[in-house]
N, C-alpha and C positions, 0 to 999 in steps of 0.2 A: 355740438359735440355728439359723439356716437350714442351716449346714453339717452339723449333726448329722442333720437330716432327710434331707439329700442322701446321707449315708453309710449310712443304715439299710437293711438288707435289706428288700425289698419283695415283697409277694405279687402274684400275677396279678390279684387283685381291686382293686389300687390305682387302676386307671382302667377305666372301663367300655368305652372305645374307644381304640384306638391313634391313629386319625386319623378322627374322625367327619365325616359330611357337613357338619355345621354348621361345624366347624373348617376343612374344605376351602373352604367358601364364604367364611369370614373371611379365609383366606389369599389367595384371589382378589381380594378387595376391597383388601387391603393392597398386593398386587403391582401392581394398577392405579394406585394412588396413587403408588407409587414409580417407575413406569416413566419418568417425565419428569425425575427427579432423578438427576443423574450424579455430582457430587462425593461422595466416600465419606463424609466427616463429615456432610454434609447428609442422606445416606441413613440413616445411623445415627440421627441426631437425629429424622428423620421416623418411621422404623420404631419406634423406642423410644417416641416420643410417643403412638403408637397404642395402647400398653399402659397409659398413665396411667389409673388407676382400676381396672385389672384386679385382681380379688381375689388375695390371696396364698393359695397352696395348696401345701402340702408333700406329698411322697409320691406324686407323679403318675407317676414313672417306674416301669417294670416291669422287674424283674430282681433277682437276688440269688444267693448261693452255691448255692441249690437251685432257682432259678427262671430259666427262659430269659429272656434280655434281649429286649425288643421296642422298636422305635423309636416313641416316643410323641410325638405332636404335639397340644398342647392350648393353645388361646387363651383358654379360660374361666377359667384360673387358672395362676399361675406362682410358682415360688420364685426365689430370687436367682440360682441357676445357670441354670435353664431360661429365665428372662427374658433373660439375657445371651446364651446360646447361640442362642436363637431369633432375637434381633435380628441377630446376626451372620449367620445363615443367610439371613434376609430381605434384608439389605444386599448379600449376594453373589449373589442370584438374581433372576430375572425371571419365573419360572413355577414351577409346582408341582414338576416333576421336578428343576429346578435347586435349589429350596429343600430338597428331601429329600436330595440329594447333599451340599449344603453343611452341612446339619444333621448328617448322619452323620460328616463329616470334622471338624466343630467339636466334637461331643460325644464322639467316640470316637477312640482311637489308630488311625491309618491307616484311619479310616472303618469299622472292623470292629465291628459292632453286637454287643457281648458285655459282660457285666457287668464283667469284669476289665479290659476295654479302655476302659471309660468313664473320662473325665477326672474323677476324683473330687476332685482338688485343683486350685485355681485355677492354680498354677504349672505344672500339666501342660499348660496352653495354650502354654507356652514350651518345656517339656522334651520333649514327645512330638510325633511326626510325625503328620500335617503340622502345622507350627507355626501356631497361631492368632494369635499375637502375639509381640512382643518386649518384654522387660522394660526400661523406660526409667527405672526408679527411681533407679539410680545416677547418672544424668545430671541429676537434679533439684537436688541440693544437696550441699555438702561434709559435711553433717551426717547423711547416710545411714549407717545401721548395717546390717551384714551378720551374720546369725545362722545358725549351722548347725542344720538340722532333719533328723531322721530321720522323714520323712513316713510315716504309717500306724502308727507305733509309739507306743502309749500309755505314760504315765508308769509304769504297773504292769508293763510289759514285754509286754503283750498287743498286739493290733492292732485297728484300727477295722474293717478290711475283710478278712474271712477269705479266704485264697488269694492276696491281693495282696502282692507283695514290698514290703519297706521301701525307700523312696527317699531316700537321703541327698541333701540339697539345701541350697544356700546361699540364704537368703531376705533380700533387700535391703528395707529399710523405713525410713520417715522418721517421726519423731514429729510429732504435730499442730502443736506450737508452731512448727515450721519451715515451715509452709504460708504463706509470705510472698507478697505480690503477685508478686514475681519468680519464685517457684517455681510459683505458680498459672498464670502466663503460659506456662509450659512444658507445661502439661497441655491437651490438645486435646479438643474435643467428640468423643465416641466412644471415648475412652480408657477402659480398664477399671480401676476402682478396687477394690482388695482391702483389707479391714480386717484388719490383721495381728493375730495372736494369740500370746500367750506360752505357750499350752498345748502340751505335748509332742505331736509327731506330726501337727500341723496347721499349715498356712501362714496361712490366713485363716479368719475365722468369718462373713464376709459379703462380698458383692460387688455392684457396680452399675456404672453408666456416668457418665462426666463429661459434663456438658452446660453450655455457656455460654449464658446468657440475660441480655440487658440489662446486660452487664458483670459479672454475678455467676456464679461457678462453682457449679453444682448437682451433687448426687449423685442420679441417677435410679435407683431401686432398688425391688425387690419387698420391701416392708417387712413383717416379721412382728411388729412392735410392735403391742400391743393398740390403740393409738390410731390405727393406720393399717390394717394387714391388707390392703394393696393396693399397687400401684405408685405411687410418689410422687416428687416432686422436693423435696429438702431442700438448703439451702446446704451445700456440702461442709465449710466451716470449722465450722459449727454441728454437723454430724453427727459430726465427728471429736473434738469436745470430750470429754475423758475416755477416749478410745480409746488403746491402746498404740502405734499407728502405722498407716501405710498404705503400699501399694505401687501402682505404676501400670504397666499393660501397654498397649502400643499395638497395635491390631489390624492383622494383615496384610490387605492389600487384595485378596487372592486366596485362593481355597480350596486 
């Protein structure tokens, strides 16, 4: 699943370029299209739509316990995390310099580009500064369940990320059967959807964005499913079928 790829130590050879001229040109094209769009949700919708069809590609980030972290910008392939953090950075910026600053703050604790400061878990978006989002899951339904998790601690007592402390955290989540029309109406375009996991030490195994189109709530995500392997839109209710639950974060409209 995508979260495991995001947690793996990576070598310096994981990406040929940190920010290639081709990707700089792609950023400029996106920024030009976003410049006249002001409402935050509309900017998220437009920026994320530009990734539709982009190949799913894991292990693009550079950094690990023995490898210096580098800020990687790639538009030629994304995983579920890099898709969401790049969309947020695009939404908050109007030029390349602003995008880089926003991406640093979105991807890293206090914008410090270091492997152990990377937001390895989705709920780090809420727990670490600067906050990328607020957790609105508890406000969705009286059926929300809160489960204690010791993030980064495996069931066998080991850790997923060497050198990273264990983070005790309460994870609110809602079972798919409670995604009623009333609950869906509380979810806005641009909200971040996390797919809850029962696995010890992890909060979610996948993430993406909520997008409303023609009265249907979609899950826009970088899909690693063999049938997709690209950024796609899937009706959220259909995607959640058989999943243990989901949580919803609402992006902060400032970096």
